[in-house]
Structure formats: structure tokens, C-alpha cells
C-alpha positions in Angstrom: 15.2 31.4 3.9 13.3 28.2 4.5 12.9 27.2 8.1 12.2 23.6 9.1 8.7 23.9 10.5 5.5 26.0 10.1 6.2 29.3 11.7 4.2 30.9 14.5 6.4 33.9 14.4 9.5 34.9 12.5 12.4 37.5 13.6 10.2 5.2 -13.1 11.2 3.0 -16.1 7.9 1.2 -15.7 5.8 4.2 -15.5 7.4 5.9 -18.5 7.3 2.8 -20.7 3.5 2.5 -20.0 3.0 6.2 -20.6 5.0 6.2 -23.9 3.1 3.1 -25.1 -0.2 4.7 -24.4 -1.3 4.5 -28.0 -2.0 0.8 -27.4 -5.4 0.7 -25.9 -6.5 -2.7 -24.5 -10.2 -3.4 -23.9 -10.7 -4.9 -20.4 -13.8 -7.0 -20.2 -14.4 -6.7 -16.5 -17.3 -5.5 -14.4 -19.9 -7.2 -12.4 -20.3 -10.6 -14.1 -20.7 -13.6 -11.9 -17.8 -15.4 -13.6 -14.3 -14.0 -14.5 -13.4 -13.0 -18.0 -9.9 -13.3 -19.3 -8.5 -10.1 -20.8 -6.7 -9.6 -24.2 -3.0 -9.1 -23.3 0.2 -7.8 -24.7 2.8 -9.9 -26.5 4.6 -10.7 -23.2 1.7 -13.1 -22.4 0.7 -11.4 -19.2 -3.0 -11.6 -18.4 -5.4 -9.7 -16.2 -8.5 -11.4 -14.8 -11.1 -9.9 -12.5 -13.4 -11.8 -10.2 -16.2 -9.5 -9.2 -19.8 -9.3 -8.3 -22.2 -6.5 -7.6 -21.5 -6.7 -3.8 -19.2 -8.6 -1.4 -21.4 -11.7 -1.4 -21.5 -11.9 -5.2 -17.7 -11.3 -5.4 -17.1 -14.2 -3.0 -19.3 -16.3 -5.1 -17.5 -15.3 -8.3 -14.1 -16.1 -6.7 -15.4 -19.5 -5.7 -16.9 -20.2 -9.1 -13.6 -19.4 -10.8 -11.6 -21.5 -8.5 -13.5 -24.6 -7.3 -15.3 -27.4 -9.1 -18.6 -28.9 -7.9 -18.3 -31.6 -5.3 -15.8 -29.9 -3.0 -15.4 -31.6 0.4 -16.5 -28.5 2.3 -17.6 -24.9 2.0 -16.8 -22.4 4.8 -19.4 -19.8 5.5 -18.7 -16.6 7.3 -20.5 -13.3 7.9 -19.9 -10.6 5.3 -20.3 -7.9 8.0 -17.2 -8.4 10.0 -13.8 -10.0 9.6 -12.5 -12.0 12.6 -14.2 -15.3 12.0 -13.3 -15.4 8.3 -9.7 -14.5 9.0 -9.1 -17.6 10.9 -11.5 -19.6 8.7 -9.7 -18.7 5.5 -6.6 -20.6 6.6 -8.7 -23.6 7.5 -10.5 -23.4 4.2 -7.2 -23.2 2.3 -5.9 -26.2 4.2 -8.9 -28.2 3.0 -8.9 -26.7 -0.5 -12.4 -25.3 0.1 -14.0 -21.9 -0.7 -15.2 -19.3 1.7 -18.7 -17.8 1.0 -20.4 -14.9 2.8 -23.8 -14.5 4.3 -25.6 -12.0 6.5 -26.7 -12.8 10.0 -30.3 -13.5 8.9 -30.2 -14.4 5.3 -28.3 -16.2 2.5 -27.8 -13.8 -0.4 -28.9 -15.0 -3.8 -25.3 -15.2 -5.2 -24.3 -17.4 -2.3 -27.3 -19.6 -2.8 -26.5 -20.0 -6.5 -22.9 -20.9 -5.8 -23.8 -23.4 -3.0 -26.2 -25.0 -5.4 -23.4 -25.4 -8.0 -20.8 -26.7 -5.6 -23.0 -29.2 -3.6 -20.3 -29.5 -1.0 -19.7 -32.6 1.2 -20.4 -30.5 4.2 -20.7 -26.9 5.3 -18.8 -25.2 8.1 -20.3 -22.2 9.7 -17.8 -19.8 11.3 -18.9 -17.9 14.4 -21.7 -17.9 16.8 -25.4 -17.2 16.4 -24.8 -13.5 17.1 -23.1 -13.3 13.6 -24.9 -16.1 11.7 -28.3 -17.0 13.1 -29.6 -20.5 13.8 -32.1 -20.0 11.0 -29.4 -19.4 8.4 -27.5 -22.4 9.7 -30.6 -24.5 9.3 -31.2 -23.1 5.8 -27.7 -24.1 4.7 -28.6 -27.8 5.2 -30.5 -27.7 1.9 -27.2 -27.3 0.0 -25.3 -30.3 1.3 -26.0 -34.0 1.8 -23.6 -34.0 4.7 -23.6 -32.1 7.9 -23.7 -28.4 8.7 -21.1 -27.8 11.4 -20.8 -24.6 13.4 -17.4 -23.7 14.9 -17.6 -20.9 17.4 -16.1 -19.6 20.6 -17.2 -17.0 23.2 -15.4 -14.2 21.2 -13.3 -13.7 18.1 -10.2 -15.0 19.9 -11.8 -18.2 21.2 -13.4 -18.7 17.7 -10.0 -18.6 16.1 -8.8 -21.2 18.6 -11.8 -23.4 17.9 -11.3 -23.2 14.1 -7.6 -24.2 14.6 -8.5 -27.0 16.9 -11.0 -28.4 14.5 -8.6 -28.3 11.5 -5.0 -28.7 12.5 -3.2 -31.6 14.3 -0.5 -31.0 16.9 3.1 -30.5 15.6 2.3 -28.0 12.8 5.3 -26.5 11.1 4.2 -23.0 12.0 1.3 -20.9 13.4 0.4 -17.4 12.3 -0.6 -14.9 14.9 -2.4 -11.6 14.1 -4.4 -8.9 15.8 -8.1 -9.5 16.3 -8.7 -5.8 16.3 -8.2 -5.1 12.6 -8.0 -6.9 9.4 -5.2 -5.8 7.0 -2.2 -7.6 8.5 -3.9 -11.0 8.5 -5.3 -10.8 5.0 -2.1 -11.7 3.2 -1.2 -13.9 6.2 -4.3 -16.0 5.8 -3.3 -16.8 2.2 0.3 -17.6 3.3 -1.0 -19.7 6.2 -3.2 -21.7 3.8 -0.3 -22.3 1.5 1.8 -23.6 4.3 -1.0 -25.6 6.0 -0.9 -23.5 9.1 -3.5 -21.9 11.3 -4.2 -18.2 11.9 -4.8 -17.3 15.6 -6.0 -13.9 16.8 -4.6 -12.1 19.8 -5.1 -8.7 21.5 -2.4 -6.1 21.1 -1.0 -6.6 24.6 -2.1 -10.1 25.6 -2.5 -13.7 24.4 -6.1 -14.7 25.3 -6.2 -17.9 27.3 -8.1 -19.9 24.7 -5.4 -19.0 22.1 -2.6 -19.9 24.6 -4.2 -23.3 25.2 -4.4 -23.9 21.4 -0.8 -22.9 20.9 0.2 -25.3 23.7 -1.8 -28.1 21.9 -0.3 -27.3 18.5 3.3 -26.9 19.7 4.3 -25.3 16.4 7.8 -25.5 15.2 7.8 -21.7 14.6 5.4 -18.8 15.1 5.0 -15.9 12.7 3.6 -12.7 14.0 1.8 -10.6 11.3 2.0 -6.8 11.6 3.9 -4.2 13.5 4.1 -3.6 17.2 1.2 -1.2 16.9 -0.9 -4.3 16.1 0.8 -7.0 18.2 3.1 -5.6 20.9 6.7 -6.7 21.5 5.6 -8.1 24.9 3.1 -10.4 23.1 5.8 -11.5 20.7 8.1 -12.3 23.6 5.3 -14.2 25.4 4.7 -16.3 22.2 8.2 -17.8 22.6 6.9 -20.0 25.4 4.7 -21.9 22.9 7.4 -23.0 20.4 10.9 -24.5 20.6 11.7 -22.7 17.4 11.7 -19.0 16.5 9.1 -16.3 16.7 9.4 -14.1 13.6 7.6 -10.9 12.8 6.5 -10.0 9.3 5.7 -6.4 9.2 5.9 -3.3 7.0 5.3 0.4 7.5 1.6 0.1 6.5 -0.9 -2.5 5.4 0.4 -2.5 1.8 4.0 -2.9 2.9 3.0 -5.7 5.3 1.4 -7.7 2.6 4.6 -7.3 0.6 6.7 -8.5 3.5 4.5 -11.6 3.9 4.7 -12.3 0.2 8.5 -11.9 0.1 8.9 -14.2 3.1 6.5 -16.9 1.8 6.8 -17.2 -2.0 9.9 -17.7 -4.1 7.9 -17.5 -7.3 4.3 -17.6 -8.4 2.4 -17.9 -11.7 -0.6 -15.9 -10.4 -0.8 -13.0 -8.0 -4.0 -11.8 -6.4 -4.7 -8.1 -5.9 -7.3 -6.9 -3.4 -8.1 -3.5 -1.9 -6.5 -2.7 1.4 -9.5 -0.5 2.3 -11.9 -3.3 3.2 -11.8 -7.0 4.0 -14.4 -9.1 2.1 -12.7 -9.4 -1.3 -9.4 -10.4 0.2 -10.9 -12.8 2.7 -12.8 -14.7 -0.1 -9.5 -14.9 -2.0 -7.3 -16.0 0.8 -8.2 -19.8 0.5 -6.7 -19.7 -3.0 -3.2 -19.8 -1.3 -1.4 -17.6 -3.8 0.4 -14.3 -3.0 -2.3 -11.8 -2.0 -1.1 -8.2 -2.3 -3.1 -5.3 -1.0 -3.3 -2.2 -3.1 -4.8 1.3 -2.6 -7.0 0.6 -5.6 -6.8 4.1 -7.1 -3.1 3.6 -8.1 -0.3 1.1 -8.0 2.6 1.5 -5.6 6.0 0.8 -7.3 6.8 -1.8 -4.6 3.8 -3.9 -5.6 4.8 -4.0 -9.2 8.4 -4.9 -8.2 7.1 -7.8 -6.1 5.0 -9.1 -9.1 8.1 -8.9 -11.3 10.2 -10.7 -8.6 7.6 -13.5 -8.4 7.6 -13.9 -12.2 3.8 -13.8 -12.3 2.2 -14.0 -15.6 -1.4 -13.6 -14.4 -2.8 -10.8 -12.3 -6.1 -11.8 -10.6 -8.0 -8.8 -9.3 -10.5 -9.5 -6.5 -13.4 -7.1 -6.5 -15.1 -4.6 -8.8 -13.6 -1.5 -10.4 -15.0 0.5 -7.4 -12.4 -1.3 -5.3 -9.5 -1.5 -7.8 -9.5 0.6 -11.0 -8.8 -1.0 -14.4 -5.7 1.2 -14.7 -4.3 -0.2 -11.5 -4.8 -3.7 -12.6 -3.2 -3.1 -16.0 -0.2 -1.3 -14.4 0.2 -4.3 -12.1 0.6 -6.5 -15.2 2.9 -4.0 -16.9 0.4 -3.3 -19.6 -0.6 0.0 -21.2 -4.1 1.2 -20.6 -6.1 4.4 -21.4 -8.8 5.2 -18.8 -12.1 6.0 -20.6 -12.4 9.1 -18.4 -8.8 10.1 -19.0 -8.2 10.3 -15.3 -4.6 9.5 -14.5 -3.6 8.6 -11.0 -0.1 7.6 -10.1 2.1 7.4 -7.0 5.7 6.8 -6.1 5.1 6.4 -2.4 7.0 3.7 -0.4 6.3 3.6 3.3 9.9 2.6 4.0 11.1 6.0 2.5 9.3 8.5 4.8 11.3 10.1 7.6 10.2 12.8 10.0 12.3 15.8 11.0 12.2 15.7 14.8 14.1 16.2 17.0 15.6 18.9 14.7 12.7 21.2 13.9 14.6 23.1 11.3 15.4 20.0 9.2 12.5 19.9 6.8 14.6 20.3 3.6 17.1 17.7 4.9 14.4 15.3 5.8 12.8 15.8 2.4 16.1 15.0 0.8 16.2 11.7 2.7 12.6 10.8 1.8 13.0 11.8 -1.9 16.2 9.8 -2.4 14.8 6.8 -0.5 11.8 6.9 -2.9 14.2 7.1 -5.9 16.2 4.1 -4.6 13.2 1.9 -3.8 11.5 2.8 -7.1 14.6 2.0 -9.2 14.6 5.4 -11.0 18.3 6.0 -10.2 19.4 7.2 -13.6 21.6 9.0 -14.6 24.4 6.6 -13.5 26.5 7.1 -10.4 23.6 6.9 -8.0 25.3 6.8 -4.6 22.5 6.9 -2.0 21.7 4.0 0.2 18.2 4.1 1.7 18.2 5.2 5.4 16.0 7.0 7.9 18.8 7.6 10.4 18.7 10.8 12.4 22.5 11.3 12.2 22.2 11.2 8.4 19.4 13.8 8.5 21.7 16.0 10.7 24.6 15.6 8.3 22.5 16.6 5.3 21.2 19.7 7.1 24.7 20.8 8.0 25.9 20.2 4.5 22.9 22.2 3.1 23.8 25.1 5.3 27.3 25.1 4.0 26.3 24.8 0.3 23.3 27.1 0.0 23.1 30.7 -1.1 25.0 32.7 1.6 22.7 32.5 4.7 21.4 35.6 6.5 22.3 35.9 10.2 19.8 34.4 12.5 18.1 32.2 9.9 17.6 28.4 10.2 17.0 25.5 7.8 18.1 25.8 4.2 17.0 27.6 1.1 16.0 25.9 -2.2 19.5 26.0 -3.5 20.7 24.0 -0.5 17.9 21.6 -0.9 18.7 21.1 -4.6 22.4 20.8 -4.0 21.9 18.2 -1.3 19.7 16.1 -3.6 22.4 16.1 -6.3 25.3 15.6 -4.0 24.0 12.9 -1.8 22.1 11.2 -4.6 24.6 11.4 -7.5 27.9 12.4 -5.9 28.2 16.0 -6.9 26.1 19.1 -6.4 26.6 20.1 -10.0 25.2 16.8 -11.4 22.0 18.7 -12.4 19.6 15.8 -11.8 17.5 18.2 -9.6 16.9 21.9 -10.0 15.0 24.5 -8.2 12.3 26.1 -10.5 10.1 29.1 -10.0 6.8 30.0 -11.7 4.6 33.0 -11.8 1.3 31.1 -11.1 0.3 28.2 -9.0 -1.3 26.1 -11.7 1.8 26.1 -13.9 4.0 25.2 -11.0 1.7 22.3 -10.0 1.5 20.9 -13.5 5.2 21.2 -13.9 5.8 19.5 -10.5 3.4 16.6 -11.4 4.8 16.1 -14.9 8.3 15.8 -13.5 7.3 13.3 -10.9 5.5 11.2 -13.4 7.9 11.5 -16.3 11.2 11.0 -14.4 9.9 8.8 -11.6 11.4 11.0 -9.0 9.4 12.9 -6.4 9.2 16.7 -6.4 9.7 19.1 -3.5 7.1 21.9 -2.9 7.8 25.1 -0.9 4.8 25.5 1.3 3.8 28.2 3.8 5.1 30.9 1.5 8.6 29.2 1.5 8.8 28.4 5.2 8.3 24.6 4.9 9.3 21.8 2.6 7.0 18.9 1.6 7.3 16.1 -0.9 4.9 15.6 -3.8 4.9 11.9 -4.6 1.6 11.3 -6.4 -0.8 12.9 -8.8 -4.5 12.8 -9.8 -5.2 14.6 -13.1 -7.6 14.6 -16.0 -6.4 15.0 -19.6 -3.2 13.8 -21.1 -1.0 11.3 -19.2 1.8 13.2 -17.4 4.1 10.2 -17.7 4.4 11.0 -21.4 5.9 14.4 -20.6 2.7 16.3 -21.4 1.4 19.1 -19.3 -2.0 19.3 -21.0 -4.0 18.2 -18.0 -6.2 19.6 -15.2 -5.0 18.9 -11.6 -7.6 17.3 -9.4 -5.3 16.7 -6.5 -1.8 15.5 -5.3 -0.4 13.1 -2.8 2.0 14.8 -0.3 4.3 13.5 2.3 5.0 16.0 5.1 8.2 15.5 7.1 6.9 17.6 10.1 6.1 14.9 12.6 5.9 11.1 13.0 2.2 11.1 13.2 1.9 13.7 10.4 0.6 13.2 6.9 2.1 10.4 4.9 1.0 10.0 1.3 -1.8 12.3 2.1 -4.3 13.2 -0.7 -4.8 17.0 -1.0 -7.4 18.4 -3.4 -6.5 21.2 -5.9 -8.8 23.6 -3.9 -7.0 22.8 -0.6 -3.6 23.6 -2.2 -5.0 27.0 -3.1 -6.9 27.9 0.1 -6.8 25.1 2.6 -5.3 24.8 6.0 -1.9 26.4 6.4 0.3 23.4 5.9 -1.6 22.5 2.7 -1.3 25.9 1.1 1.1 26.1 -1.8 1.7 29.9 -2.0 4.2 32.3 -3.4 7.6 32.4 -1.8 7.9 35.3 0.6 11.1 34.6 2.5 13.8 37.3 2.7 16.9 35.7 1.2 20.6 36.5 0.7 21.6 38.7 -2.2 24.6 36.4 -3.0 24.9 34.8 -6.4 24.4 31.1 -6.5 27.5 29.3 -8.1 25.4 26.6 -9.8 22.8 28.6 -11.7 24.2 32.1 -11.4 21.0 33.4 -9.9 20.2 35.5 -6.8 17.7 33.6 -4.7 15.6 36.6 -3.8 15.3 37.7 -7.5 14.7 34.1 -8.6 12.0 33.1 -6.0 10.4 36.0 -4.3 6.6 36.2 -5.1 6.8 33.1 -7.2 5.8 29.4 -6.7 9.0 27.4 -6.1 9.5 23.6 -6.6 12.6 21.4 -6.5 12.2 18.9 -9.3 14.1 16.3 -11.4 15.2 17.3 -14.9 16.7 14.0 -15.8 
């Protein structure tokens, strides 16, 4: 019998169409060129373009070279070592239709020099004080403009953001964007949106509005204020305090993580777009250099494409995907999937993921509810990913505790006859709940519990079914005592989205329902699945189960599962 927690003691249509079209190999002419190269595309006229250099400085120069003509009115120059100054500066640069280029504290990299020489801007704006860009660098920049080199700086990152806004924007702006100065992801997409709307980006601490920023907001008197990111980044008390600086509304744009937040910003800002910019969410320079381009800027993990990102690209109607940064930041396969184009990785390494941060639920306060919580998470991922076939999908995404409780109670009533004193649910109850709550009847046979004699076969079967059907698979961990969700894969060989199992498993992405600060979309290596920490170990099922016959498959759970590797996976 599965219990809900590790025991101390015990008494997708898109994914499949790409996979099935894999015979069409497109050559992607990307790499570390100083200028972007357009890519041959499929008949739907989608295109993939990459702007990249051999480091962050060269990438910023490549983005500028592809987007701006010589004779621009200004170039904004920021440090490539840290993010705060460039975050606020990107919105100002966008408002002036000017590029952002990166330097070190003590030097101007060769790629930046070359691009400045090409642009010959009317003036150069240095962002930040001499502690981030030295006086010597500021002086050296004078050689690249016939106008002035102006430095905008404050006593700290917050004051600098206020100074940039004050130098760029007149009072009475339609809106002002506010983001944390402690981290970069939330403001990356927001800087592009702010530039598109001619609005400043101001930085705050999580729990306070610095006085310099407050003074600038009083000067600006924006019609509305938009807070970027969750309350973990900018607290609710700060959001409340911001109301004093506008006669309009204070709106928060936030998601469950950095990727979801970039999507929330895009959905709220753009009705449509011809081009979409993709940048890694793991680092800041590529996205910062792209923010002045003013288009939708979506953050991606780089190794794989989240279904929600592709859905947003489709919603926008984009026909061009512009990738910011090298293949070390965003793989070619990720770029092609974003465009809806087939691609065969030269190394035949396939990485895919169904994860959506909105889907994940944790099982507290009911510590026996791991299978019920897994049902919620899995059906949420199915709903958000659009892989709801066969017809009759009845589930509405939710993370409500009362729904978790109702699922657990239902599982307990519709599993193999429980043994006295046990808790949680067995694999039959888990399977039945997925079919019942997802498609209206426990005998719909969308999900089945499956058992295998060896771990490798079980893992490859679990991965193939996630990839081919676009529906996550459940794994029975801790020898059957705990349920987790397998939502992503990393394999070498044939593409599992084609239905093939001829591949070697490198690792998987798991979502564990155990606790709110537990593992979400967590990468687990093949070796860790075999011998890692307890919760990572996918071992043979050793629970003592009822001898009753299951009415759905006619099997006795103990005979079906004991000593074998058990999964709960889609079969259609």
C-alpha cells in the first residue's frame, strides 16, 4: 500500500508532430558569428534566427548589429558583470530606440569597440558609477562619438534606476514598472515591455521602496504602476505602498517561476507580434541586450522548451523566433521547437519537458495524499499542455486543498481493497482517479498502472509514454511508499516522441508533491535513480497489499506489483 510520504517506520500534439516528422532535417546556420544568419525554414514560413557571439560582450554587439543602423542617437553602455544598472537602462534605451552594449569595469571588449565604431552614435550614456565602469573606460568611450559621453549613476542600484528614469522620462507617464533590485529574472521581460510602452523600470527592495525611488515616482506620477514578480521578490506591503504614487491601479504581473513570469508579462503586454525573442533564464546579459528591441522577450531553460512558451508563441502569431545567445545558452533543438519546426540534434540527445509551474501542488497538510496530489499535478499538466485526448476531458486546473482531499477519499474508495491500518492509495486507486477525474470514468483506460521486471525497461517505458502521449507519468518511489511525477526526459538515441524505446536514459525531470519547498521539475540523473538519496531512488515495489481482485484489470495488486518497478502511465 502506498503511503503519502517517505516512511521513517511502518506498522502533446506539438511534440508528437515534431517527433513524427523527424525525417525532415533542417540545417541551422548558427554559432558564434558576429552577425545573425537566417535559417532555412519549413513551408509555414516560420524562421529561426540566432544573434550570438563568443561571450556576453560579443552577443550584445551581435544583437545591436542586427537591429540598429549606423548613426543612432545614442548607445547605452552597462557593465557585463552585474545586472541592476542595465535593467533600468534597457527601458531607457528602448524609449530612445538605442542599443545597449556591455563593457567590463576597466576595459572595452573588442566586439564592443567594433560595434561602437560601426554605429558612431550621437552620444554615449554610461550606466552606473565608477565602481562598475571606471573613469578610464568612460574617457575611452569618447573616441566613438562626436557628441558627449554622459554618466548616469546614483549611490546604489536603486538610486541609479531613479537617476536613469529622471534623465529619460517626463512626468505623467502612462505607467511605471517596478521590480526587485536583488535579482534579474522578473525584470528581464519587463524591461522589454516597459520599452515598448515608453515606461521606466524602477528597482525596489523586497520590503521597502527606497527614498530615491519614492521621490522619482512622486515626480513621474504614473497613471498606473506594474509590479514585476511574485511576493517573494516584491512584497505585498511594497505593492500596497506603491498605491500612494498613482491615482490609478497597482497591478502585479507574476508567475510561479521566472519562465512563467516572462509569459505573464508577454500575455499582459502584447496582443500579437511578428517576432519573439528567446533568452536563457539562467543568466542576464543576453536578455538585457535584447530588451531594447521592445518585442516579447520569453525566458526559457535552454535545454528544452516548456509547452507554455510554445503556446504563447502561437497565441502571438509570431513568424520569426529570434534566439539571443549561443547554443551553450539555448540549444538548437529548443529554438526549432519554439518555431514548431522539426530538428534532429547531431548528438541525438533528446530533451523534452511537460512542466508547467502552475500545475504543481504539494500534499501538505495531508501527509498521506501523495497519489492524490500527483493526480492533481498530472491532470493540471495535461490541461495546460492541451494533450486532453481522448474526448470528454473533464478536469479544470486547480491546486485547491479540498480537491486534493476529495481525490484522496475517492482513491481510497476505488482502489484494491485496503488493508486495515494502511494510509494513502495503491497504484489502482491512483490510476482510477486519473481516469475518473480526468475523463469522467475510472474505466476510460487513458491511464494504466504498469509493472516491469527491471528498472531500465520501466524508465524507458515511462519516458516514451510521457513523450509520445504528452501526458506525465507517475513513478512509485521508495519501494512503493511514495508517488512522484515524471514530467521530462533526457535521452540519447531515438526520439521517444516517435514511440521508440531505442534510447539510453541520461536523466529525468521529476516533480515531488512532498512539500512546498520540495523539488519541482528537478533533474535527476540515471545513476541517482538507481542509488541516490532515498526520495530519488526508483526501486522495486515492496508494499504488502490486499489479495482482492481489481475490477478494472482483473489482477491482484500483490501479484502484479511486488518486487517489480511500477509506473502509472498514459496509454492513449
